[in-house]
C-alpha positions as a Python dict, from the first residue, in 0.01 Angstrom:
ca = {
    (1, 'X'): (0, 0, 0),
    (2, 'X'): (-10, -137, 354),
    (3, 'X'): (-329, -132, 557),
    (4, 'X'): (-253, 55, 878),
    (5, 'X'): (-608, 32, 1011),
    (6, 'X'): (-663, 408, 973),
    (7, 'X'): (-921, 520, 719),
    (8, 'X'): (-796, 796, 491),
    (9, 'X'): (-1007, 1052, 305),
    (10, 'X'): (-780, 1024, -1),
    (11, 'X'): (-837, 741, -245),
    (12, 'X'): (-560, 557, -428),
    (13, 'X'): (-598, 772, -740),
    (14, 'X'): (-556, 1094, -535),
    (15, 'X'): (-919, 1204, -519),
    (16, 'X'): (-1062, 1322, -189),
    (17, 'X'): (-1350, 1114, -57),
    (18, 'X'): (-1622, 1298, 129),
    (19, 'X'): (-1732, 1156, 460),
    (20, 'X'): (-2057, 1228, 639),
    (21, 'X'): (-2036, 1408, 970),
    (22, 'X'): (-2169, 1220, 1269),
    (23, 'X'): (-2369, 1383, 1549),
    (24, 'X'): (-2059, 1410, 1769),
    (25, 'X'): (-1874, 1593, 1489),
    (26, 'X'): (-2151, 1852, 1467),
    (27, 'X'): (-2149, 1898, 1846),
    (28, 'X'): (-1773, 1964, 1842),
    (29, 'X'): (-1820, 2210, 1558),
    (30, 'X'): (-2095, 2407, 1735),
    (31, 'X'): (-1900, 2418, 2063),
    (32, 'X'): (-1593, 2553, 1884),
    (33, 'X'): (-1801, 2805, 1687),
    (34, 'X'): (-1958, 2945, 2005),
    (35, 'X'): (-1621, 3009, 2171),
    (36, 'X'): (-1498, 3370, 2156),
    (37, 'X'): (-1191, 3450, 1946),
    (38, 'X'): (-868, 3406, 2137),
    (39, 'X'): (-699, 3685, 1947),
    (40, 'X'): (-858, 4007, 1831),
    (41, 'X'): (-842, 4057, 1456),
    (42, 'X'): (-725, 4393, 1323),
    (43, 'X'): (-1000, 4610, 1176),
    (44, 'X'): (-1045, 4630, 799),
    (45, 'X'): (-1011, 4978, 646),
    (46, 'X'): (-1286, 5112, 420),
    (47, 'X'): (-1340, 5431, 223),
    (48, 'X'): (-1666, 5599, 123),
    (49, 'X'): (-1768, 5574, -242),
    (50, 'X'): (-2109, 5738, -229),
    (51, 'X'): (-2413, 5786, -13),
    (52, 'X'): (-2430, 5490, 231),
    (53, 'X'): (-2166, 5293, 36),
    (54, 'X'): (-1816, 5189, 132),
    (55, 'X'): (-1548, 4977, -31),
    (56, 'X'): (-1251, 4799, 121),
    (57, 'X'): (-929, 4996, 120),
    (58, 'X'): (-572, 4870, 96),
    (59, 'X'): (-476, 5014, 433),
    (60, 'X'): (-541, 5292, 682),
    (61, 'X'): (-416, 5641, 596),
    (62, 'X'): (-152, 5812, 806),
    (63, 'X'): (-404, 6076, 918),
    (64, 'X'): (-638, 5800, 1042),
    (65, 'X'): (-354, 5647, 1242),
    (66, 'X'): (-274, 5990, 1384),
    (67, 'X'): (-640, 6050, 1471),
    (68, 'X'): (-649, 5723, 1665),
    (69, 'X'): (-331, 5813, 1856),
    (70, 'X'): (-116, 5555, 1682),
    (71, 'X'): (219, 5583, 1508),
    (72, 'X'): (351, 5381, 1217),
    (73, 'X'): (571, 5153, 1432),
    (74, 'X'): (283, 5057, 1660),
    (75, 'X'): (60, 4988, 1360),
    (76, 'X'): (320, 4753, 1214),
    (77, 'X'): (361, 4572, 1547),
    (78, 'X'): (-15, 4522, 1577),
    (79, 'X'): (-46, 4399, 1217),
    (80, 'X'): (-257, 4690, 1096),
    (81, 'X'): (-236, 4755, 721),
    (82, 'X'): (-114, 5104, 629),
    (83, 'X'): (-151, 5277, 292),
    (84, 'X'): (75, 5584, 290),
    (85, 'X'): (-71, 5694, -45),
    (86, 'X'): (-422, 5745, 89),
    (87, 'X'): (-511, 6103, 174),
    (88, 'X'): (-776, 6207, 423),
    (89, 'X'): (-939, 6057, 725),
    (90, 'X'): (-1265, 5861, 742),
    (91, 'X'): (-1436, 5878, 1083),
    (92, 'X'): (-1550, 5515, 1114),
    (93, 'X'): (-1192, 5399, 1039),
    (94, 'X'): (-1056, 5618, 1320),
    (95, 'X'): (-1326, 5486, 1556),
    (96, 'X'): (-1242, 5124, 1466),
    (97, 'X'): (-869, 5187, 1520),
    (98, 'X'): (-931, 5344, 1861),
    (99, 'X'): (-1143, 5048, 1969),
    (100, 'X'): (-880, 4802, 1849),
    (101, 'X'): (-604, 4992, 2027),
    (102, 'X'): (-797, 4989, 2356),
    (103, 'X'): (-879, 4616, 2318),
    (104, 'X'): (-520, 4524, 2233),
    (105, 'X'): (-390, 4698, 2547),
    (106, 'X'): (-638, 4512, 2766),
    (107, 'X'): (-474, 4210, 2933),
    (108, 'X'): (-595, 3859, 2861),
}
């Protein structure tokens, strides 16, 4: 193996060597962590399972999309998961979809 002058984090037997972060590495990390997201993430659907309990759902129901003023084509374009088998509408899901729809239409 030739020595190119660049230190690798992989040893010759294929194991990854851990390196300690320097102060400048931590500064870069904190600066990047404080930046706002460049792209808005789609909301995650949930369904109620009891009093004050929710669980993640596979996708939003068609009635929730309809309640937020969204059709199936728009949901697919925005990357929103849809579960056509779910029945009913959960209010917080509709509220989250409406907020995401307004934010995705906002320029910049």
